[in-house]
N, C-alpha and C positions, 0 to 999 in steps of 0.2 A: 720317368727318371726321377731320381731322388732330389737332385738340386735344381734341375731345369725341366721345363716342359719339352715336348718333342722338338728336336733340333734337325731341321731339314739339311740336305746336303749342301745347298747353296749358302746356308749360314756357316757351316763348317768351312766352306771355301773362302768366304769373306773373313772368317776368324783367322785362317791361315795367311790370308793376304795382309791383314792388320799386323800379325806377328812378323811376317817377313818384311813388310814395309817399315815398321819401327826399327827392326834390326839394321836394315839397309840405311835408313836415314840417320840412325845413330852413328854409323860408320862415316857417313858424309859429314855430319856435324863435328865429329872428333878429328877430322882429317887435318885441319889447321885452323888458325884463329879467324880467317876470313869466312870460312863456311859457318863457323860458330856465330860470328857477328851477323851474317846474313839471316840465319834461321832464328836466332834468339834475341836480336835487337831490331833489325830492320823490319822483318816480317811482323813481330808482335806490335810494333808501333803502328804499322798500317792497319792491322786488324783491330786494334784498340780504338782507333779513330773512325774507321769506315765500316767495320763489319760487326763487331761484337755488340755494340749498342742496339743493333737491329735484330740480332739473333739471340742474344742472351741478356739483354737489358731488362730493367724493371718494367713490368707491364707486358712483356712479350709472352708470358705464360709458359716459357720453355723450362725444361728441367734444369737448366744451368742458370736460371734467373734467381740465384740465391747467393748469400754471402760466401758459402763454402766454395762454390765453383770459382768465383772470382778470386778469392783468397788463394785457392790452390794453384790456379794458373800463374799468378804473379809470384807466389812463393817459389814455385818450381823455376820460373825464369830468374829470380834472384839467385837461386842455387846455381843456375847456368852461368850467371855473371861472376859469382864467386869462383866457380871452376875455371872460367876463362882467365880471370885475374891471376889465380894461383898457377895456372899452366903457362902463362905467357908474360907475366910481370916478374922481372928479377927482384924488384923491390919487395913484392909480396912474398916471394919465395925466401927472401932473407929476413923477413920479419916474423919472429917466433909466434906472436899472438894470432897471426893470420891463419895458422893451422887449426885454430879453434873454430873458424868460420864454417868449414864443411860439416863437422858434427853438429854445429849450432843450427844450420838450416835443415839438416836431416831431422834433428830433434823437433824443430818447429813444425815440420811437415807431419810428423807423427802426432804431435800435440794437437794440431788442427783437426786431425781425424778423430782423435780421442774425444775432443770437445763436441764434434758433430755426432759421434756415436752416443754420447750422453744425451744430447738434444733429441736424437731420434728415438731414444728409449721412451719418451713420452708422446710420440706421434703415432697416429693410426689412420689408415684410409689413404685416399688419393689427395695429395697436396702439390700444387704447381705441376700437375700432370705426372707426378711420380707416386708410386705406391709405397707406403710405409707400414710396417708392423713392428712396433717397439715391444721390447720384452727383456727378460733377464739376460738373454744372450748379449744384448748391448753392453751391459755392465761387465760381463765376463770378458768381452773382447776389448773393452776400454782398459781393463786391468792388464790384459795381454800387451796392449800397446804401450802402457806405462812401463812395464817390465822391459819390453823391447827397447824403449828409449833409454832406460837406465843402464842397459848392457852395451851401449855403444862405447867402444874403447879404442885405445891405441892411435889416437889422431896425431900425436906428435911424431909418429913414425911414418907419416905420409911421404911418399916419394913422387917427385915430378920427373918423368922420364925425359931424356934429352934427344929422343928421336924426333921425327917431323910431327908426330902427334902430340908430344908433350902431355902424355896422359897423367891423370891424378891417380896414383896407385896407393892402395891402403892395405898393406900386408896383414895387419892385425884383424881385419874384417873377415872372420872365418866363415866357412861354408855353412856351419850350423846356425850362425846368427842370421845369415841371408835367408835360409829356409824358414827360420822363426819369423823373420820379417814378412816373407811371402805368405805364410799361413795366416799371420795376423792381418795383413793388408787385404788378402782375399776375403777373409771373414768380414772385414770392414765394408768392402764394396758389396758383398752379398747382403749384409745387414742393412746398409744405408743407401745403396744405389740399386739394389735388388735386380730390376729388370735390365740393367746395364752391366751386370757383373760378368756375364758370359764373355763379353769382349774385353773386360778389364783383366781377365785371366791372361789374355794374350799380351796385354801391357806388362804384367808382372814377368812373364817368361821372356819378354823382349830384352830385359836387362839382365836376367839371371843366366840365360844361355850364353851371351857374350862374356859374362864374368867367369864362366867355367870353361870357355873355349877360346874365343877370339882374343880377348885381353884379360887375362886373369888378374885379380886384385883390383880391378877398376870398376867394381860394382857400383859404387857411389856415383861415379861419373856417368856410367851407363843409365843408372836409375833416374838421375835428374834430367838427363837429355830426353829419354823416352817419355818420361812423365810430362815434361813441358810440351813435347810434340803432340802427345795424345790429348792433353788438355786444350791445346790450341785447336785441335780438330773437333773436340767435343763442343767448345764454345762457338765454333763456326757452323757446325751442323748438329745441334744438340738433340734433335729428335730422330735422326736417321737410324740409330741403333735400337730405338724403342717403338717406332711407329711404322717403319717400312716393313716390307715382307721379310727382311733379314733379321728382324727383331727376335730375340729369344727370351721368353719370360721365365722368371724363376717360379718354382712350385708354390712359393709363399707358405711353405710348410714349417711349422714351429720346430719339428724334428730336425729339419735341415739347418735352420738357424742355430739350434743348439749344437748340432754336430760340428759345424765349421768353427764355432766360437769356442767350444770345449777343446777341440784339437789345437787351436791356436794358443789357448791359455796354457794347456798342459805342456806343449812344446816350449813355450817361452819360459815357463817356470823351470823346466829342465835345464834350459840354457843358463838361466839366472843362477841356479844351484851350482851348476858346473863351473861357472865363472867365479862364484864366491869361493869354491873349493880351490881353484887355481890361485886366487888372490891370497888366501890364507896359507896354502901350502908353500908357495914361492915367495911369500912376503912382498907382494906387488902393490904398488899404488895405482889404482885404476884411473886416477886423474893425470898421471904423468907417465906411467910405464906402459910398454907393450906387453900384453898379458900372455900371448901365445907364441913368443919368439922361439920356444923350444920345439914347436911342432914342425913336421916336415913340410906341410903345405905352406906355412909361413916362410920357412927358409927357402923354399923353391921360388916363391914369388919375389922375395927379397933378393936372392942371388940373380934372378933373371933381370932385375931392374937396377940393381945397385951400381953396376958398371956403366949404365947409361942413364943414371938418375941422380937426383940431388936430394939428400936427406935434410930434414929440418934441423 
């Protein structure tokens, strides 16, 4: 295969289980504030004290014994805390600047990956039990990540629904931006996590599928929940997806690295150009305005939630 070595049926079965498990747990964690607190506060505190120092700490030699893995799990958890606050705190909902927090943590997560991509560009061989092959593709995908970060928009239009879930709904986060993010993020995990990227694809789909089906407009919430859940799993059993019989290795092909990185860069450039055209044509301020309010998909999400939601 082009991207991966041979994929046995039981690895596909586990991949499907990871995807289904993340989607189900996302639904559990968004159910109410108590399930969110249990999974994103109580559980991580226990794991931080009693588990992760043994499985992912310095000197363990695991693939998560590096700054990026630790930064990623806690930044994802911070995103969950921001989401919980926005969803269940009236004070935060009524405070205008708090609506800057979701895009800020999203941008921070992208920036972390961009920094890691640049670092990996100069790495080759097996380091901390993980294979790296740096190259120009890292620079391409770092550029795609920066464009993706700069095209985050419409955060002042976030809605908090008033149903029992109190979802954080972001109408201006269009489907094409989500696809651009997915392409960039898959290229990142393929370039920098390599032999773990097969299962990381399930992680990406676990938030994209609910955003297009179960709860439209809530991609940012789905993303931070599933990312935190997946990173907690990785920190707890870091070698399972790379050393067990279920592991699926990448082909380590420069052509594959180029392909995923070029696709991500081209798609993100296209989104950036389209957004710039919208800004100029409609005289929008990307720091204050919702850019896509005239699109049917935006209006459908807005209309679905405005009657049971609260706008900033």
